[in-house]
C-alpha positions in Angstrom: -67.0 53.9 -35.7 -62.9 53.1 -35.0 -61.3 52.2 -38.1 -58.8 49.2 -36.2 -61.1 47.1 -33.5 -59.2 44.2 -31.3 -61.6 42.5 -29.3 -60.5 40.4 -26.3 -57.7 39.0 -29.0 -55.8 36.0 -27.5 -53.3 33.7 -29.1 -51.3 31.2 -28.6 -48.0 29.8 -31.2 -48.6 25.9 -31.9 -45.6 25.5 -30.3 -45.7 27.4 -27.2 -47.2 26.3 -23.7 -49.0 29.7 -23.1 -50.6 32.9 -25.0 -48.5 35.3 -25.9 -51.4 37.6 -26.5 -54.6 38.1 -23.9 -57.6 40.0 -23.7 -56.4 42.5 -26.0 -59.1 44.7 -26.2 -58.6 48.4 -27.8 -59.2 50.6 -30.9 -57.5 53.1 -33.2 -58.9 55.6 -35.0 -57.7 56.2 -38.3 -55.0 58.4 -39.2 -53.9 57.5 -35.7 -50.0 57.4 -35.1 -50.1 54.5 -32.1 -46.6 53.2 -30.6 -46.3 49.8 -29.1 -43.5 49.7 -26.3 -42.7 46.2 -23.5 -40.0 44.4 -22.5 -38.5 41.7 -24.7 -41.4 38.9 -25.0 -44.0 40.9 -24.1 -46.3 40.6 -27.5 -45.2 43.4 -29.7 -44.3 41.3 -32.5 -46.8 39.1 -32.2 -49.6 41.6 -31.7 -48.1 43.2 -35.2 -48.6 39.6 -37.3 -52.3 39.7 -35.4 -52.8 42.9 -37.3 -51.2 41.8 -40.9 -53.5 38.4 -40.8 -50.4 36.7 -40.2 -52.0 35.4 -37.2 -53.6 33.2 -37.4 -53.4 32.6 -41.0 -50.1 31.8 -41.5 -48.2 30.9 -38.4 -51.5 29.1 -37.5 -52.0 28.3 -33.6 -54.8 29.1 -31.3 -57.0 32.2 -31.5 -59.8 33.8 -30.3 -61.5 37.2 -30.1 -61.7 39.8 -33.0 -59.3 41.4 -35.4 -61.2 44.3 -37.6 -59.8 46.8 -39.6 -62.1 49.3 -41.7 -65.1 47.0 -41.1 -63.7 43.7 -42.0 -62.7 40.5 -39.9 -59.4 39.5 -40.1 -61.1 35.7 -39.2 -63.5 36.1 -42.2 -60.1 37.3 -45.0 -57.9 35.4 -46.8 -54.7 36.9 -46.3 -53.5 37.8 -49.7 -57.3 39.9 -49.3 -56.1 41.4 -46.3 -52.3 42.2 -47.2 -54.3 45.0 -49.7 -55.1 47.3 -47.3 -52.7 46.1 -44.2 -48.8 46.6 -44.6 -46.7 45.2 -42.6 -42.6 46.2 -42.4 -40.6 43.2 -40.5 -38.1 43.7 -37.6 -35.5 41.9 -40.1 -35.3 43.6 -43.3 -33.7 40.7 -44.5 -37.0 38.5 -44.5 -38.4 40.9 -46.3 -36.5 41.2 -49.3 -38.0 39.0 -52.0 -34.7 36.9 -53.3 -36.4 37.4 -57.6 -35.1 41.0 -58.2 -31.6 42.4 -58.8 -32.2 45.9 -57.9 -33.8 48.4 -55.1 -36.3 49.6 -58.1 -37.5 46.4 -58.9 -37.4 44.9 -55.4 -40.0 47.7 -54.3 -42.1 47.1 -57.5 -42.7 43.7 -57.1 -45.4 44.2 -55.3 -47.2 46.7 -57.5 -46.3 44.1 -60.5 -48.2 40.7 -58.2 -51.3 43.2 -58.4 -51.0 44.4 -62.4 -50.6 47.9 -61.8 -49.9 49.3 -65.3 -46.2 49.8 -65.7 -46.4 53.7 -66.5 -48.1 54.1 -63.2 -46.1 51.6 -61.4 -43.1 53.4 -62.3 -44.5 56.9 -61.3 -45.4 55.6 -57.1 -42.0 53.6 -57.2 -40.1 56.7 -57.5 -42.3 59.0 -55.8 -42.2 56.2 -52.6 -38.1 56.5 -52.8 -38.3 59.8 -52.8 -39.9 60.3 -49.7 -38.0 57.6 -47.6 -34.5 59.2 -49.5 -33.5 56.2 -51.3 -33.7 57.4 -54.8 -29.9 57.5 -55.2 -30.4 53.8 -54.2 -32.7 52.7 -56.9 -30.0 50.5 -59.4 -28.0 48.8 -56.2 -28.7 45.5 -55.2 -30.7 45.1 -51.9 -28.1 42.9 -50.6 -25.4 45.3 -51.1 -27.2 47.6 -48.8 -26.6 48.2 -45.1 -28.9 47.0 -42.4 -30.4 50.5 -42.3 -30.8 51.2 -45.7 -32.3 47.1 -45.9 -35.0 48.8 -43.3 -35.6 51.8 -45.8 -36.0 49.7 -48.5 -38.4 47.7 -46.7 -40.9 50.7 -46.0 -40.7 52.0 -49.4 -41.6 48.4 -50.2 -44.8 48.8 -48.1 -45.9 52.4 -48.8 -45.5 51.8 -52.5 -49.0 49.7 -52.2 -50.7 52.5 -50.4 -51.8 50.6 -47.4 -54.9 52.1 -45.5 -52.6 50.2 -42.1 -49.2 50.4 -41.7 -47.9 48.1 -39.0 -43.9 48.7 -38.7 -42.0 46.6 -35.9 -39.3 48.4 -35.3 -38.4 50.0 -38.3 -35.2 52.1 -37.4 -33.7 49.2 -35.1 -30.5 49.7 -37.2 -31.1 53.0 -38.4 -28.1 56.1 -36.8 -30.3 59.1 -35.5 -30.3 60.7 -38.7 -32.0 58.0 -40.4 -34.3 57.4 -37.2 -35.7 61.1 -37.6 -35.9 60.8 -41.0 -38.2 57.8 -41.1 -39.9 59.0 -38.0 -41.0 62.2 -40.1 -41.9 60.5 -43.3 -44.7 58.1 -40.7 -45.9 61.5 -39.4 -46.7 62.7 -42.3 -48.2 59.6 -43.3 -50.3 59.3 -40.2 -51.6 63.1 -41.5 -52.2 62.1 -44.7 -54.7 59.8 -43.3 -53.3 56.4 -43.2 -53.4 54.6 -39.9 -50.0 53.6 -38.4 -48.9 51.5 -35.7 -45.5 51.0 -35.0 -43.3 48.8 -32.1 -40.3 50.6 -31.2 -37.7 51.5 -27.8 -36.6 54.6 -29.2 -38.8 56.4 -26.8 -37.6 60.4 -27.4 -38.9 60.0 -30.9 -41.9 57.9 -30.0 -42.6 61.7 -27.8 -42.2 63.4 -30.6 -44.1 62.1 -33.2 -46.9 59.3 -31.6 -50.5 60.4 -30.9 -50.6 57.3 -28.5 -48.5 54.8 -26.8 -50.0 51.4 -25.6 -47.5 49.3 -23.1 -47.2 45.9 -23.2 -46.5 43.2 -21.1 -46.9 39.3 -21.1 -49.2 39.6 -23.9 -51.6 42.3 -22.3 -51.9 45.8 -22.3 -50.5 47.6 -18.9 -51.2 51.6 -19.6 -52.3 53.4 -22.5 -52.6 56.9 -23.4 -50.8 60.5 -24.5 -46.9 59.7 -25.2 -46.1 61.9 -22.0 -48.1 60.3 -19.9 -47.3 56.7 -20.5 -43.6 57.1 -21.1 -43.0 58.9 -17.6 -45.5 56.4 -15.6 -44.3 55.2 -12.5 -46.3 51.7 -13.9 -43.1 51.4 -16.7 -40.5 51.6 -13.5 -42.3 49.3 -11.6 -42.1 46.3 -14.3 -39.2 47.0 -16.0 -39.4 48.8 -18.5 -36.5 51.5 -20.0 -37.4 55.0 -19.7 -35.8 58.3 -21.5 -32.5 59.4 -19.7 -34.1 62.9 -19.8 -37.2 61.2 -17.6 -34.3 59.0 -15.2 -32.4 62.9 -14.7 -35.3 64.3 -13.9 -37.1 61.7 -11.3 -33.9 62.4 -9.9 -33.6 66.0 -9.4 -37.5 66.2 -8.0 -36.4 64.0 -5.0 -34.1 66.6 -4.8 -36.2 69.4 -5.1 -33.9 70.7 -8.5 -37.1 69.7 -10.7 -40.0 72.5 -10.6 -42.2 71.6 -13.0 -45.7 68.5 -12.8 -44.7 67.0 -15.5 -41.4 64.9 -16.2 -39.9 65.2 -19.3 -39.0 62.2 -22.5 -37.0 64.3 -24.5 -34.2 67.0 -24.6 -36.1 69.8 -25.1 -38.2 69.1 -22.5 -35.6 68.4 -20.3 -34.1 72.2 -21.4 -37.0 73.8 -20.3 -37.7 71.9 -17.0 -34.0 72.7 -15.9 -34.3 75.8 -17.0 -37.4 76.9 -15.0 
């Protein structure tokens, strides 16, 4: 049985006049790295909130269908119970910093304190998590003195240290440079290979193509297309529905019209484009 199951999920916020999610049905296997793409207003963040239990337990509103993780239904669990297995990193890291701690180390340890992890184990888990995400040098800094990209790393680390079974990330690299983006994608890929299930909302399609197992494109709260990264990210459906595509895909599409692209598959990454144009 799939680790994550969504059955006919539909949701409407209390203040909205229409559905934000509509008829979402999908299955995600344990250890799978799934990326969600879509234009603004497609329902990507709301889908993250539903997976993390914030919809409907925190945001309220009208919901139908089911969200199931590891055989447990969100509708039959409390938010604090759900959070023990599902971790969410928000799009804006400032919203995730507790404000109750003076240093990055203490901030990352905060969740472990709340569930009563012994001090020695807590210290080791925090140190290991900070080493994994490359922020050990920030341990004694104030979370509020950091750049946006550094804060995003702290937010990710504070989730990873809890060792969730399902990791949900809402644009976790939006404020990072290319080096930071590559490192975070590498960390997330490593966690998936070790058995953690990952759902990541992102716009950086080249990185998605390199690291994700599957891509789901959302539009107007519904699944437009899903499949392997290269299949989805080069699909004509994305162009027709106003999605952003890779510059390399765009260049190869034009080259194909002129008879200069001979390969069957279009590229998403620079390496794929170089290989294709060489041939």
